[in-house]
matplotlib code that plots the C-alpha trace (Angstrom):
import matplotlib.pyplot as plt

x = [-41.5, -44.4, -43.8, -46.0, -43.6, -41.0, -41.1, -39.5, -36.4, -38.5, -40.9, -38.0, -36.4, -39.8, -40.3, -36.8, -37.5, -40.8, -39.2, -36.3, -38.5, -40.8, -37.9, -38.0, -34.2, -33.5, -36.0, -33.5, -29.8, -26.8, -23.5, -20.0, -17.4, -15.1, -16.4, -15.1, -16.1, -17.9, -19.8, -21.8, -24.5, -25.5, -28.9, -27.5, -27.6, -24.7, -23.6, -20.8, -19.6, -19.4, -16.7, -14.7, -11.6, -13.4, -16.8, -18.6, -22.2, -23.5, -25.1, -27.3, -28.2, -30.9, -30.6, -33.2, -31.0, -27.7, -28.4, -28.3, -24.7, -22.6, -19.1, -17.4, -17.7, -14.7, -13.2, -11.3, -13.5, -14.9, -18.6, -21.5, -24.7, -28.3, -30.6, -32.7, -31.6, -33.6, -33.3, -33.0, -35.3, -33.6, -30.3, -31.3, -28.6, -29.3, -28.1, -28.6, -30.6, -28.8, -30.9, -28.3, -24.5, -21.9, -18.1, -16.1, -12.6, -10.7, -9.6, -6.1, -5.6, -6.7, -4.4, -1.5, -2.3, -2.3, 0.9, 2.9, 1.5, 2.7, 6.2, 6.7, 5.4, 8.0, 10.7, 9.6, 8.3, 5.2, 7.0, 6.0, 9.6, 10.5, 7.7, 8.6, 6.7, 4.5, 5.5, 2.8, 3.4, 4.8, 6.2, 6.3, 4.2, 4.7, 1.7, 2.0, -1.2, -2.9, -2.9, -6.6, -9.5, -11.1, -8.2, -5.8, -8.6, -9.7, -6.1, -5.3, -8.6, -8.3, -4.7, -5.6, -8.6, -6.8, -3.3, -2.8, 0.8, 1.9, 3.6, 2.5, 4.4, 2.6, 4.4, 2.0, 1.8, 0.0, -2.2, -3.9, -2.8, 0.2, 2.8, 1.5, 3.8, 7.0, 5.7, 4.8, 8.3, 10.0, 8.1, 8.8, 12.5, 12.2, 10.3, 13.1, 15.5, 13.4, 13.3, 9.8, 8.3, 5.6, 4.8, 1.2, 0.8, -2.6, -5.6, -9.4, -11.5, -11.9, -12.0, -9.3, -7.9, -7.8, -6.0, -3.6, -0.5, -0.5, -0.3, 2.9, 6.1, 8.2, 5.9, 6.0, 9.8, 10.0, 7.7, 9.7, 13.0, 11.7, 13.5, 10.4, 7.4, 4.7, 0.9, -0.9, -4.3, -5.6, -9.3, -12.0, -12.1, -12.9, -10.0, -6.7, -3.6, 0.0, 1.0, -1.2, 0.7, 4.1, 3.4, 4.2, 0.6, -2.6, -5.4, -8.9, -9.3, -7.3, -9.1, -8.3, -4.6, -4.6, -6.3, -3.6, -0.8, -1.6, -3.2, -6.4, -5.6, -8.7, -7.6, -4.1, -5.5, -7.8, -4.8, -2.6, -5.4, -5.7, -1.9, -1.9, -4.6, -2.8, 0.5, -1.0, -2.6, 0.7, 2.6, -0.1, 0.1, 3.9, 3.8, 1.2, 3.3, 6.6, 4.8, 3.4, 6.9, 8.4, 5.7, 6.4, 10.1, 9.5, 7.2, 9.6, 11.1, 14.7, 14.2, 12.9, 15.6, 18.6, 20.6, 18.5, 19.9, 23.4, 22.4, 21.2, 24.5, 26.5, 24.7, 25.3, 29.0, 29.3, 27.7, 30.0, 33.0, 32.1, 31.5, 35.0, 36.7, 35.0, 35.9, 39.6, 39.7, 38.2, 40.6, 43.7, 42.4, 42.2, 45.7, 47.0, 45.4, 46.9, 50.3, 50.1, 49.1, 52.1, 54.4, 53.1, 53.5, 56.1, 57.9, 58.4, 59.8, 62.1, 62.8, 65.2, 62.2, 61.5, 65.2, 65.2, 62.1, 63.6, 66.9, 65.1, 63.3, 66.7, 68.4, 65.5, 65.7, 69.5, 69.1, 66.5, 68.6, 71.6, 69.7, 68.2, 71.6, 73.1, 70.3, 70.6, 74.4, 74.0, 71.4, 73.8, 76.7, 74.5, 73.6, 77.3, 78.4, 75.8, 76.9, 80.5, 79.8, 78.0, 80.9, 83.3, 81.4, 81.5, 85.2, 87.2, 90.2, 88.2, 87.6, 91.4, 92.0, 89.9, 92.5, 91.1, 93.0, 92.1, 93.9, 93.8, 95.8, 98.6, 96.3, 93.7, 91.3, 89.2, 90.6, 88.4, 89.1, 88.5, 91.0, 93.7, 96.6, 100.0, 102.7, 100.3, 101.5, 99.0, 98.9, 97.5, 96.6, 96.8, 96.2, 99.7, 100.8, 100.9, 102.3, 103.2, 103.1, 103.4, 100.8, 102.5, 99.5, 95.7, 93.3, 89.8]
y = [8.8, 11.2, 14.8, 14.9, 12.6, 15.4, 17.5, 20.8, 21.2, 23.0, 20.1, 17.7, 19.9, 20.2, 16.4, 15.8, 18.4, 16.7, 13.3, 14.6, 16.7, 13.7, 11.3, 10.7, 9.9, 13.4, 15.3, 15.6, 15.0, 15.1, 16.0, 16.8, 18.4, 21.3, 24.7, 26.2, 29.2, 30.8, 34.0, 36.0, 37.7, 41.3, 40.0, 37.6, 34.4, 32.0, 30.5, 27.9, 24.5, 21.5, 19.1, 16.1, 14.4, 13.3, 15.1, 18.4, 19.7, 23.3, 24.6, 27.6, 28.7, 31.4, 34.4, 33.1, 30.1, 31.8, 34.4, 31.6, 30.6, 31.8, 31.4, 33.1, 31.0, 30.9, 28.8, 25.7, 25.2, 21.8, 21.8, 19.5, 20.6, 19.5, 20.3, 19.0, 18.2, 19.7, 20.9, 24.5, 24.4, 27.4, 25.6, 22.0, 21.6, 19.9, 21.4, 21.2, 23.8, 24.0, 24.7, 24.1, 24.3, 23.3, 23.5, 20.4, 21.8, 23.2, 21.7, 20.8, 23.8, 26.2, 24.5, 24.7, 28.4, 29.2, 27.2, 29.0, 32.3, 31.8, 30.7, 33.6, 36.1, 34.8, 35.3, 38.9, 38.8, 40.7, 43.6, 47.1, 48.3, 46.2, 47.3, 49.8, 52.9, 53.0, 55.9, 58.5, 59.1, 56.0, 56.1, 52.3, 49.5, 45.8, 43.4, 39.7, 37.9, 35.7, 37.3, 36.6, 37.2, 40.0, 40.8, 42.1, 43.9, 45.7, 46.7, 48.0, 49.9, 51.5, 52.6, 54.0, 55.8, 57.3, 57.9, 57.3, 58.7, 55.5, 52.7, 49.1, 45.8, 42.5, 39.4, 36.6, 34.0, 31.0, 31.9, 28.6, 25.0, 22.9, 24.9, 28.4, 29.1, 28.5, 30.7, 33.5, 33.3, 33.3, 36.4, 38.3, 37.7, 38.6, 41.9, 42.9, 43.0, 45.9, 49.5, 49.4, 51.7, 49.3, 45.7, 44.4, 40.7, 39.0, 37.4, 37.5, 35.7, 32.0, 29.2, 28.6, 26.0, 28.5, 31.1, 28.6, 29.5, 32.9, 31.0, 29.1, 29.8, 30.3, 33.0, 34.8, 34.8, 36.1, 39.0, 39.7, 39.7, 42.0, 45.3, 46.7, 47.7, 45.1, 45.5, 42.2, 42.0, 38.5, 37.6, 39.7, 41.9, 39.1, 36.9, 37.0, 35.1, 34.9, 37.2, 39.9, 39.9, 39.9, 42.5, 46.2, 47.0, 44.9, 45.7, 44.2, 43.6, 44.0, 47.2, 48.4, 47.6, 49.8, 52.6, 52.4, 52.3, 55.5, 58.8, 60.0, 62.4, 64.4, 64.9, 65.9, 68.4, 69.9, 70.1, 71.8, 74.3, 75.1, 75.5, 77.7, 79.9, 80.1, 80.8, 83.7, 85.1, 85.0, 86.6, 89.3, 90.0, 90.2, 92.7, 94.8, 94.7, 95.7, 98.3, 99.9, 99.8, 101.5, 104.2, 104.8, 105.2, 107.5, 109.6, 109.8, 113.3, 111.9, 110.5, 113.9, 115.9, 113.6, 116.6, 116.3, 112.8, 114.3, 117.1, 114.5, 112.6, 115.8, 116.8, 113.3, 113.6, 116.9, 115.3, 112.4, 114.7, 116.8, 113.7, 112.4, 115.6, 115.7, 112.1, 112.8, 115.8, 113.8, 111.0, 113.4, 115.2, 112.0, 111.0, 114.4, 114.2, 110.7, 112.1, 115.0, 112.7, 110.5, 113.5, 114.7, 111.3, 110.7, 108.0, 110.2, 113.0, 110.7, 107.4, 106.3, 105.4, 102.7, 101.5, 101.5, 99.3, 96.9, 96.9, 95.9, 93.2, 92.0, 91.9, 89.8, 87.3, 87.0, 86.4, 83.8, 82.1, 82.0, 80.4, 77.8, 76.9, 76.6, 74.4, 72.2, 71.9, 70.9, 68.3, 66.8, 66.8, 64.9, 62.3, 62.0, 61.5, 58.7, 56.9, 57.2, 55.6, 52.8, 52.2, 52.3, 49.6, 47.4, 48.1, 44.8, 46.8, 47.6, 43.9, 43.3, 45.8, 43.6, 40.8, 39.0, 38.1, 37.2, 34.3, 33.8, 32.3, 34.5, 35.4, 36.6, 33.7, 32.3, 29.3, 26.3, 22.9, 21.4, 23.3, 23.6, 21.1, 20.6, 22.9, 25.7, 29.2, 31.3, 35.0, 36.1, 39.8, 41.2, 44.7, 45.9, 43.9, 40.5, 37.1, 34.5, 30.8, 27.4, 24.6, 21.7, 19.7, 19.9, 18.5, 17.2]
z = [44.3, 44.5, 45.1, 48.1, 50.0, 50.4, 53.5, 54.4, 56.6, 59.2, 59.3, 59.9, 62.6, 64.3, 64.2, 65.7, 68.4, 69.2, 69.5, 71.7, 73.9, 74.5, 75.2, 79.0, 79.0, 77.6, 79.8, 82.6, 82.0, 84.3, 82.6, 83.6, 81.4, 80.7, 79.6, 76.4, 74.2, 77.2, 76.6, 79.1, 77.0, 77.9, 78.8, 81.4, 79.4, 79.4, 76.0, 76.1, 74.9, 77.2, 76.2, 77.3, 75.7, 72.5, 72.2, 72.8, 73.0, 72.8, 75.9, 76.9, 80.4, 80.5, 82.8, 85.3, 86.0, 85.4, 88.1, 90.7, 89.8, 92.8, 91.3, 88.3, 85.2, 82.8, 80.0, 81.2, 84.3, 84.9, 85.9, 86.8, 85.0, 85.1, 82.2, 79.3, 75.7, 72.9, 69.2, 68.1, 65.1, 63.3, 62.9, 63.5, 66.1, 69.4, 72.6, 76.3, 78.2, 81.6, 84.7, 87.4, 87.5, 90.1, 90.1, 89.5, 89.3, 86.3, 83.0, 82.1, 79.9, 82.6, 85.2, 82.7, 82.2, 85.9, 86.5, 83.7, 84.8, 88.4, 87.1, 84.8, 87.4, 89.9, 87.3, 86.8, 83.3, 84.2, 86.0, 85.0, 85.4, 82.3, 80.1, 77.3, 76.6, 73.5, 71.2, 70.8, 67.1, 65.4, 61.8, 61.2, 62.8, 62.5, 62.7, 63.5, 62.8, 60.2, 56.8, 56.4, 58.8, 60.6, 62.9, 60.2, 58.4, 61.6, 62.5, 59.0, 58.5, 62.0, 61.4, 58.0, 59.3, 62.4, 61.2, 57.4, 57.7, 59.4, 57.5, 58.3, 57.7, 58.0, 59.2, 58.2, 61.0, 62.1, 65.1, 65.8, 65.9, 66.8, 64.9, 65.6, 68.6, 66.6, 63.8, 66.2, 67.9, 64.5, 63.4, 66.6, 66.1, 62.4, 63.3, 65.7, 62.7, 61.2, 62.4, 63.8, 66.4, 67.6, 67.1, 67.4, 68.1, 68.2, 66.5, 66.7, 69.3, 69.8, 72.4, 74.9, 72.5, 69.6, 71.7, 73.3, 71.2, 73.0, 76.3, 75.4, 77.3, 74.1, 72.9, 76.3, 76.4, 72.9, 73.7, 76.9, 74.9, 72.2, 71.8, 70.1, 72.3, 71.8, 72.1, 72.6, 70.8, 71.5, 71.3, 72.8, 75.8, 78.3, 76.9, 78.8, 77.7, 79.0, 76.2, 77.6, 80.9, 79.3, 76.6, 77.1, 76.6, 76.4, 74.1, 74.6, 70.8, 67.6, 66.9, 70.3, 69.7, 66.5, 68.5, 71.1, 68.6, 66.6, 67.5, 65.9, 63.1, 63.9, 67.5, 66.3, 63.8, 66.5, 68.9, 66.3, 65.6, 69.3, 69.6, 66.5, 68.0, 71.3, 69.6, 67.5, 70.7, 72.6, 69.7, 69.4, 73.1, 73.0, 70.1, 72.0, 75.1, 73.4, 71.4, 74.6, 76.2, 73.2, 73.2, 76.9, 76.3, 73.4, 75.6, 78.5, 79.3, 79.3, 75.8, 74.6, 76.4, 77.1, 78.5, 81.7, 82.3, 82.1, 84.5, 87.0, 86.8, 87.0, 90.2, 91.6, 90.8, 92.7, 95.7, 95.7, 95.1, 98.1, 100.2, 99.2, 100.2, 103.6, 104.2, 103.4, 105.7, 108.5, 108.0, 107.9, 111.0, 112.9, 112.0, 113.0, 116.4, 116.9, 115.9, 118.4, 121.2, 120.3, 120.3, 123.7, 125.3, 128.1, 126.1, 123.1, 125.3, 127.3, 125.5, 128.2, 130.3, 127.9, 127.9, 131.7, 131.8, 129.4, 131.3, 134.6, 132.6, 131.1, 134.6, 136.0, 133.1, 133.6, 137.4, 136.8, 134.1, 136.4, 139.3, 136.9, 135.5, 139.0, 140.2, 137.1, 137.5, 141.2, 140.3, 137.7, 140.2, 142.7, 140.1, 139.1, 142.7, 143.3, 140.1, 141.1, 144.5, 142.8, 140.4, 143.3, 145.1, 142.1, 141.3, 141.7, 143.0, 146.1, 146.6, 146.3, 149.1, 151.3, 150.9, 147.9, 144.7, 141.1, 139.3, 135.5, 132.8, 131.4, 128.5, 131.1, 130.2, 133.1, 135.0, 135.6, 137.0, 133.6, 131.6, 134.3, 134.2, 135.6, 134.2, 133.3, 134.0, 135.8, 137.0, 140.4, 140.8, 144.4, 145.7, 145.0, 141.8, 140.0, 141.0, 138.3, 139.3, 137.7, 138.5, 140.2, 141.1, 140.9, 143.5, 143.3]

ax = plt.figure().add_subplot(projection="3d")
ax.plot(x, y, z, "-o")
ax.set_aspect("equal")
plt.show()
């Protein structure tokens, strides 16, 4: 084959672009699918992948069209798009240039994410009260991520640059795929057997499918049960996973997690220098203050002539002594006055007055006691007389005096028609004695 028959890659891509751009069936296309790998560029353009169960296509929506979208666009969202299909010559990849976009619901992964998030939130796994504080100056940090890739490199380089005194332990883990969740859970439990101050769990950016192991319930509960404070570092700043909500601290990127975990050695040095300067200043001021106080004491008249202090105390003692003597004289004088008044009183001269007053009081008490006793005795006599009259009324002898009699068996038991029979001996009591009889006959 002749050499002139070969064409360049650019020529082929340009030809394919020409063919696709001039295909009427591809000039306007209506697609529906689920958004993945969404990125909102700083210039306002939307870059994403549109996918269904088996296929996917790259998509771009320029700022002029993206500005007309009235709803927040996110991974997992199902949308209806209108656009044209063309080839990007630089890469030879075909893609759809979206002009219009409408909501068509959310994808299965997004719905599963929201459902699990709601469940764990109700259980209290996101509560701030459960979150542990991140130590300010850690000595040992554990890292759960893939052993290769940008994430581990960014974390280690950041820690080494900011705080090289800190020791790091890598727990290599799968962070993508079907078995990643079990590997992450296993490494979290393993890390809790080490004496770590902080545990960083995460990976670099990716699609919602790539980050899905960090949306698994098993991973969330392992993070919640961890006794070591955990910083989640999953994806980019716009990516949020269930692990971010459960973790004690969420970092926007792996680099951000390393910055949260350790202090900046430059800042610590500056702080120590400032503290040292302030400490020296405080010590210098204290030395000057106490030096000045010592100079004042040395210059005081009392320190130069201590006898003057004794003289002042001596004078004060004399004043107090004089005051004590005067107080004693006044006290004794008051007592003497009271004694003279007592001596001159009528009772002191004639104490029988006091005895006479007490005798009158005694006679009055005796009289009142006698009257009370007589009244009480009379009341008791009246009560006794009344009771005696009542007893007399109830006395059976009184009844006998009125012509009645009482008949009983000889043993004083009560007679009734039932137990009385011929030949029984009975006793009849009358007012002036007893009559014994024998029963000859009983009547109905």
